C-alpha positions in Angstrom: 0.1 0.2 0.0 2.7 2.0 1.0 4.2 1.9 -2.8 0.8 2.3 -4.2 0.6 6.3 -2.1 4.1 6.9 -3.3 3.0 6.7 -6.5 0.3 8.1 -6.4 2.3 11.1 -4.5 4.8 10.8 -7.8 2.3 10.9 -10.3 0.8 14.0 -8.9 4.3 15.9 -8.2 4.9 15.0 -12.1 2.0 15.6 -14.0 0.8 18.7 -12.1 1.1 20.8 -9.2 -0.1 19.1 -5.9 -2.0 22.3 -5.1 -5.3 21.5 -4.9 -7.0 25.1 -7.2 -4.2 24.0 -10.0 -6.0 22.1 -12.8 -5.1 18.9 -14.1 -5.4 18.3 -18.2 -6.9 15.3 -19.2 -3.4 13.8 -20.0 -2.3 14.1 -16.9 -5.5 12.5 -15.1 -5.2 9.4 -17.5 -1.7 9.6 -17.3 -2.3 9.5 -13.0 -5.0 6.8 -13.4 -3.0 4.4 -15.6 -0.2 4.8 -12.3 -2.7 4.1 -10.0 -4.1 1.0 -12.0 -0.1 -0.3 -12.1 -0.1 -0.1 -8.6 -3.2 -1.8 -7.4 -2.5 -4.6 -10.2 1.2 -5.0 -8.9 -0.7 -5.4 -5.2 -3.3 -7.7 -6.4 -0.2 -9.9 -8.3 1.6 -10.5 -5.2 -1.4 -11.4 -3.4 -1.8 -14.6 -5.4 1.4 -16.0 -4.2 0.0 -16.5 -0.9 -1.2 -20.4 0.4 -4.3 -21.1 2.8 -4.9 -18.1 5.4 -1.3 -16.7 5.7 -1.1 -13.3 5.1 2.4 -11.3 6.0 2.3 -8.5 8.1 4.0 -5.4 7.7 6.8 -4.4 4.7 9.6 -6.8 6.9 7.7 -9.9 6.6 6.5 -9.2 3.2 10.1 -8.6 2.4 10.7 -12.4 3.8 8.4 -14.0 1.9 9.1 -12.3 -1.3 12.6 -13.9 -1.0 11.6 -17.3 0.2 9.1 -17.3 -2.9 12.2 -16.5 -5.1 13.8 -19.0 -3.7 11.4 -21.7 -4.4 10.4 -20.7 -7.8 14.0 -20.7 -8.7 15.0 -23.9 -6.9 17.6 -22.2 -5.0 18.4 -24.0 -1.7 16.3 -23.6 1.4 18.3 -20.8 3.1 17.8 -21.7 7.1 19.5 -18.0 8.3 16.7 -16.7 7.9 14.5 -18.2 10.4 11.1 -17.4 9.7 8.0 -17.9 8.8 7.1 -15.4 6.5 9.9 -17.2 4.5 8.9 -20.9 5.0 5.9 -20.0 3.7 7.2 -18.0 0.6 9.6 -20.8 0.2 6.7 -23.0 -0.4 4.7 -21.2 -2.1 7.7 -20.1 -4.6 8.2 -24.0 -4.7 4.4 -25.2 -5.5 4.7 -22.4 -8.3 7.8 -23.9 -9.9 5.9 -27.5 -9.8 3.5 -26.5 -11.6 5.4 -24.6 -14.1 6.9 -27.5 -15.1 4.1 -29.7 -14.7 4.2 -30.4 -18.7 7.7 -31.8 -18.4 7.1 -34.6 -15.8 4.8 -36.4 -17.8 1.8 -36.0 -16.5 -0.4 -34.5 -19.0 1.9 -36.1 -21.9 0.0 -39.7 -21.0 -3.1 -38.1 -22.9 -2.6 -36.6 -26.3 -4.9 -33.5 -26.2 -5.2 -31.8 -29.1 -4.2 -28.1 -29.6 -7.4 -26.7 -30.3 -8.5 -28.2 -26.9 -5.7 -27.1 -25.1 -6.2 -23.1 -26.8 -9.8 -23.1 -25.9 -9.3 -24.5 -21.9 -6.2 -21.9 -21.6 -8.2 -18.7 -22.5 -11.2 -20.0 -20.0 -8.7 -20.2 -17.6 -6.7 -16.8 -18.4 -10.9 -15.0 -18.7 -11.7 -16.8 -15.7 -8.9 -16.3 -13.5 -7.8 -13.0 -13.9 -3.9 -13.7 -15.0 -1.5 -13.8 -18.3 -1.7 -16.8 -20.2 1.7 -17.2 -19.5 0.7 -17.6 -15.7 -1.9 -20.6 -16.8 0.2 -24.1 -17.2 -1.5 -27.5 -17.5 -1.0 -29.6 -14.9 -2.9 -33.0 -16.0 -4.9 -34.3 -18.3 -7.4 -36.9 -19.0 -9.7 -38.4 -21.7 -13.4 -39.7 -21.9 -14.4 -41.4 -24.5 -13.4 -40.6 -28.0 -13.9 -36.7 -28.2 -14.0 -35.6 -24.4 -10.9 -34.0 -22.9 -10.6 -33.0 -19.3 -7.2 -30.2 -18.4 -6.1 -29.8 -15.0 -4.5 -26.4 -15.3 -3.1 -24.3 -12.4 -2.2 -20.5 -11.8 -0.3 -20.1 -9.2 -1.9 -22.0 -6.2 -5.0 -21.8 -8.0 -6.1 -24.9 -10.2 -9.4 -25.7 -12.4 -10.7 -28.5 -14.3 -11.5 -27.9 -18.0 -13.7 -29.8 -20.2 -13.8 -29.7 -23.9 -14.5 -31.8 -27.1 -11.4 -32.1 -29.0 -12.2 -29.4 -31.8 -12.3 -26.7 -28.8 -15.7 -26.3 -27.8 -15.7 -26.0 -23.6 -18.4 -27.5 -22.0 -17.5 -27.5 -18.2 -15.1 -25.3 -16.0 -14.8 -25.8 -12.4 -12.8 -25.5 -9.3 -10.2 -28.5 -8.1 -8.4 -30.8 -9.5 -8.0 -33.8 -11.4 
């Protein structure tokens, strides 16, 4: 939140006088709004890293969580020197995200040959439903029922969804959960 407030203050200094009687042009207002939206998006992005009920309190704890998250995500050895719950929670969250990102290389989704149209349709649905970027959605598992129905498990962060689709990419089901 501190970053958002400082960004708004900086934006007001850049885009116009901080004096209330000074009028802002439409371009300045648009620039300030864009800076605010980017700040909120950055805050929301990091909230998706937290697992369960855990939320770090204060700037120091958030920094420890992010350090652990980066270490877990990049498969760096757990650093026992930190010795805090925030680092441990971050490390576990980062490690889980790494598993999701690398699941396609482990062979779980390769047991079933899913048509590319089905994969694309399910990814699009998951991106839209979860409100994340395409690159943040990963195929974790897949299954086939009958000759033309496929179920694909996708993950974005710690959120898993199962998408049901036909071979030609018509999605008939999207639900939270795992296969």
